[in-house]
C-alpha positions in Angstrom: -21.2 -30.6 84.7 -24.5 -28.7 84.8 -28.0 -30.1 83.9 -29.4 -27.5 81.4 -33.1 -27.3 80.6 -33.9 -25.5 77.3 -37.5 -24.6 77.2 -38.4 -24.3 73.5 -37.3 -26.2 70.3 -37.4 -23.5 67.7 -34.3 -22.7 65.6 -32.4 -20.6 68.1 -33.4 -22.7 71.1 -32.2 -25.8 69.3 -28.9 -24.0 68.4 -28.3 -23.0 72.0 -29.2 -26.4 73.3 -26.5 -27.7 71.0 -24.0 -25.2 72.3 -24.7 -26.2 75.9 -24.4 -29.9 75.0 -21.1 -29.2 73.3 -19.6 -27.1 76.1 -17.0 -29.2 77.9 -15.9 -27.1 80.9 -15.1 -29.1 83.0 -17.1 -31.9 81.3 -20.0 -32.1 78.9 -23.4 -30.9 80.3 -26.6 -32.9 80.2 -29.2 -31.0 78.2 -32.9 -31.6 78.1 -34.9 -29.6 75.5 -38.7 -29.1 76.0 -40.7 -29.3 72.8 -44.2 -28.0 72.5 -45.1 -31.0 70.3 -44.5 -34.6 71.1 -43.6 -35.5 67.5 -40.8 -32.9 67.5 -39.4 -34.5 70.7 -39.6 -37.9 69.2 -37.9 -36.9 66.0 -35.0 -35.3 67.8 -34.5 -38.3 70.1 -34.7 -40.8 67.2 -32.8 -38.9 64.4 -30.7 -36.3 66.4 -32.0 -33.6 64.1 -34.7 -31.0 64.5 -35.8 -31.2 60.9 -38.5 -28.5 60.9 -36.6 -25.8 62.7 -32.8 -26.5 62.4 -31.9 -29.3 60.0 -28.3 -28.0 59.7 -27.1 -29.4 63.0 -26.7 -33.0 64.2 -27.5 -32.9 68.0 -25.1 -34.5 70.5 -26.0 -37.7 72.3 -26.0 -35.9 75.7 -29.0 -33.8 74.5 -32.5 -35.3 74.7 -35.9 -33.9 74.1 -39.2 -34.2 75.9 -42.8 -32.9 75.7 -43.1 -32.9 79.5 -41.9 -29.5 81.0 -41.6 -31.1 84.5 -39.2 -33.7 83.1 -37.2 -31.1 81.3 -36.6 -29.0 84.4 -36.2 -31.8 86.9 -32.8 -31.3 88.6 -31.8 -28.5 86.3 -29.0 -26.2 87.3 -29.8 -23.7 84.5 -33.1 -23.0 82.8 -33.0 -21.4 79.3 -36.2 -19.8 78.0 -36.4 -20.2 74.3 -40.0 -19.3 73.4 -41.1 -16.2 71.4 -41.3 -12.9 73.2 -45.1 -12.4 72.8 -45.9 -15.9 74.1 -43.3 -15.9 76.9 -45.9 -14.9 79.6 -48.4 -17.6 78.5 -45.7 -20.3 78.6 -44.5 -19.2 82.0 -48.1 -19.3 83.3 -48.2 -23.0 82.2 -44.9 -24.2 83.5 -43.0 -21.3 85.2 -43.8 -22.7 88.6 -41.7 -25.8 87.8 -38.5 -23.8 87.6 -36.2 -25.0 90.4 -35.6 -22.4 93.2 -32.4 -20.4 93.3 -31.0 -21.4 89.9 -30.3 -18.9 87.1 -32.9 -18.4 84.4 -31.4 -17.3 81.0 -33.8 -15.8 78.5 -33.2 -15.8 74.8 -36.3 -14.0 73.4 -35.9 -10.4 72.2 -38.8 -8.0 72.3 -41.0 -5.7 74.3 -44.3 -7.2 75.5 -47.4 -5.8 73.9 -49.7 -4.1 76.4 -47.5 -4.1 79.5 -44.5 -2.6 77.6 -42.2 -4.8 79.7 -38.8 -6.0 78.7 -38.5 -9.8 78.6 -36.6 -10.0 81.9 -39.4 -8.1 83.5 -41.9 -10.5 82.1 -39.9 -13.5 83.4 -39.7 -11.9 86.9 -43.4 -11.1 87.1 -44.9 -14.1 85.4 -42.7 -16.7 87.1 -42.3 -14.8 90.4 -38.5 -14.9 90.1 -36.1 -12.4 91.7 -34.6 -10.2 88.9 -31.2 -11.0 90.5 -31.6 -14.6 89.2 -32.3 -13.6 85.6 -29.8 -13.3 82.7 -30.4 -12.5 79.1 -28.4 -13.6 76.0 -28.1 -11.4 73.0 -25.8 -10.4 70.1 -25.3 -11.2 66.4 -26.3 -14.9 66.7 -27.8 -16.7 63.6 -29.0 -20.2 64.6 -27.8 -21.8 61.4 -24.2 -20.5 61.8 -24.1 -21.6 65.4 -25.3 -25.0 64.5 -22.5 -25.3 61.9 -20.0 -24.3 64.7 -19.0 -21.1 63.0 -17.3 -18.6 65.3 -19.9 -16.6 67.2 -19.7 -13.9 69.9 -22.6 -13.1 72.2 -23.4 -11.2 75.4 -24.8 -12.6 78.6 -26.2 -9.8 80.8 -27.3 -9.9 84.4 -27.4 -7.5 87.3 -25.7 -10.4 89.3 -22.1 -10.6 88.1 -21.6 -14.0 89.6 -24.6 -15.5 87.7 -23.5 -13.9 84.5 -20.0 -15.3 84.8 -21.3 -18.8 85.7 -23.6 -18.8 82.7 -20.8 -17.6 80.5 -18.7 -20.5 81.7 -21.4 -23.0 81.1 -22.1 -21.8 77.6 -18.5 -21.4 76.4 -17.4 -23.6 73.5 -14.5 -23.5 71.0 -16.8 -21.6 68.6 -19.3 -19.8 70.9 -17.7 -17.0 72.9 -20.0 -15.1 75.3 -19.0 -11.8 77.1 -20.7 -10.6 80.2 -22.4 -7.3 80.8 -24.4 -5.8 83.8 -26.5 -3.5 81.6 -29.6 -5.6 81.2 -31.7 -2.7 80.0 -29.3 -1.8 77.2 -28.9 -5.4 76.0 -32.7 -6.0 75.9 -33.4 -2.7 74.2 -30.7 -3.3 71.6 -32.1 -6.8 71.0 -35.7 -5.7 70.6 -35.2 -2.7 68.4 -32.9 -4.4 65.9 -35.7 -6.7 64.8 -37.8 -3.7 63.7 -34.9 -2.0 62.0 -34.1 -5.2 60.2 -37.6 -5.3 58.9 -37.2 -1.8 57.4 -33.9 -3.0 55.7 -35.8 -5.9 54.3 -38.5 -3.7 52.9 -35.8 -1.6 51.3 -34.3 -4.7 49.7 -37.7 -5.8 48.5 -38.2 -2.6 46.6 -34.6 -2.7 45.2 -33.1 0.1 47.2 -29.3 0.0 47.3 -26.5 0.0 49.9 -26.7 3.7 50.5 -30.3 3.2 51.7 -29.4 0.2 53.8 -26.5 2.1 55.5 -28.8 5.0 56.2 -31.5 2.8 57.8 -29.0 1.0 60.0 -27.4 4.2 61.2 -30.7 6.0 61.8 -32.0 2.8 63.4 -29.1 2.9 65.8 -29.9 6.5 66.6 -33.5 5.4 67.5 -32.1 2.6 69.6 -29.8 5.0 71.4 -32.5 7.5 72.1 -34.9 4.9 73.5 -32.2 3.0 75.4 -30.7 6.0 77.1 -34.1 7.3 78.0 -34.7 4.0 79.9 -31.2 4.1 81.6 -29.1 2.0 79.2 -25.4 2.6 78.8 -24.5 4.0 75.3 -21.4 1.7 75.2 -23.6 -1.3 75.5 -25.5 -0.2 72.3 -22.1 0.4 70.6 -21.1 -3.2 71.2 -22.3 -6.7 70.4 -25.8 -6.2 71.9 -26.4 -3.1 69.8 -24.3 -2.4 66.7 -23.2 -6.1 66.3 -26.7 -7.5 66.4 -28.1 -4.6 64.3 -25.6 -5.0 61.5 -26.0 -8.8 61.3 -29.8 -8.7 61.4 -30.1 -5.9 58.9 -27.7 -7.4 56.3 -28.7 -11.1 55.9 -31.6 -13.0 54.5 -31.0 -15.4 57.4 -32.8 -12.8 59.5 -36.4 -13.7 59.7 -37.2 -10.0 60.2 -35.2 -9.0 57.1 -36.9 -11.7 55.1 -40.3 -10.7 56.4 -39.7 -7.1 55.4 -38.4 -8.1 52.0 -41.7 -9.9 51.3 -43.6 -6.8 52.3 -41.5 -4.7 49.9 -42.2 -7.2 47.1 -45.9 -6.6 47.5 -47.1 -9.3 49.9 -49.6 -8.5 52.6 -48.7 -9.0 56.2 -50.8 -12.2 56.2 -49.0 -13.5 53.1 -45.6 -12.7 54.5 -46.4 -14.5 57.7 -47.7 -17.6 55.8 -44.5 -17.6 53.8 -42.4 -17.8 57.0 -43.6 -21.4 57.6 -44.0 -21.1 61.3 -40.9 -19.0 62.0 -41.6 -15.9 64.0 -40.6 -12.4 62.8 -40.5 -10.7 66.2 -40.2 -7.2 64.7 -43.6 -7.5 63.1 -45.2 -7.7 66.5 -42.7 -5.8 68.7 -43.1 -2.7 66.5 -46.4 -2.1 68.3 -44.9 -2.2 71.8 -41.7 -0.4 71.0 -43.6 2.4 69.4 -45.9 2.6 72.4 -42.9 2.6 74.8 -41.1 5.3 72.8 -44.3 7.5 73.0 -44.5 6.8 76.7 -41.0 8.1 77.4 -41.2 10.9 74.9 -38.8 9.6 72.2 -39.3 9.8 68.5 -38.7 6.6 66.5 -39.9 7.3 62.9 -38.6 4.0 61.4 -40.4 2.0 64.1 -43.6 4.1 63.5 -43.3 3.4 59.8 -43.2 -0.4 60.4 -46.2 -0.2 62.6 -48.1 1.9 60.0 -47.3 -0.7 57.2 -48.0 -3.8 59.3 -51.1 -2.6 61.2 -52.5 0.6 59.8 -52.7 -0.4 56.1 -50.2 2.2 55.0 -48.6 1.2 51.6 -44.9 0.7 51.7 -44.4 3.4 49.1 -46.2 6.0 51.2 -44.3 5.0 54.3 -41.0 5.5 52.5 -42.2 8.9 51.2 -43.3 10.0 54.7 -39.9 9.2 56.1 -38.0 11.0 53.3 -40.2 14.1 53.7 -39.7 14.6 57.4 -38.1 17.8 58.4 -34.3 17.7 58.4 -32.0 19.1 61.1 -28.8 18.3 62.9 -27.8 14.7 62.9 -27.6 14.5 66.7 -28.9 17.8 68.1 -32.4 18.0 66.7 -34.7 17.1 69.7 -36.0 13.6 69.0 -34.3 13.7 65.5 -35.3 11.5 62.6 
């Protein structure tokens, strides 16, 4: 049995807290979930449901919630970070010092930090003064609602420390949640970050009623962008061909369950960025923010990412969706793989 602290009570944090509470190897774990708001913690403890963020799943009795970060992490053998990517550093500044020494820290957020251009594991290491060897990341095609309903789900747990990755895999394994291990943290994090932006493009395409040809093209060229950026940073191509890359990309680009896809669809239907954010009812579309940092990172390493640049132009430069699409279609064509920095 492991005491697991899940720091964050959004939809995915709640789904993963449920997974850890339902893992029974060798016996059920005790899970404590930290909630930013006291009323959310009270509701979970009283009703066993997180009504605002994940009403689909009744939470087990061995899971409890608290508004006190110290209480959540007291005695924890595994700390799971489940806060949005662009607020991760701020949260760690508040309670990162409470993380028990020597234990593994598993991060769920997918993104590249604006300004520093750090991957999330780098943010955790720097902000909480944690050895990178202690950090693991979870990624893959993982919709919270389906996990909460115990539908079969595969994931990847990546760490440079094989022993920690395997232990976390063991702690998270249930009859419906099957995590694989990987030592390519860079590849897993780049795949998880870029898919949010590509899903937003697919959403825009859906919003303006483009068809399956267009969606397939966006996914494929989005994968090409991911491969270019990932390999430039040292990622393994096989990682991006697996669950952390293709798997996550296909799921996120193909379903209205994806917050990024839905956000993009609203933009395609004519909403402003502010209106699309308001319609999300507090759910964070990471791609709408990470497009800034991913585009900056790509420029830094000399990689072209036209889809990512198009999202940035629509969300932050006031470029109309129609013009962004025209600009993409009017780029010079060349070899699919051999044109330097291809489109």
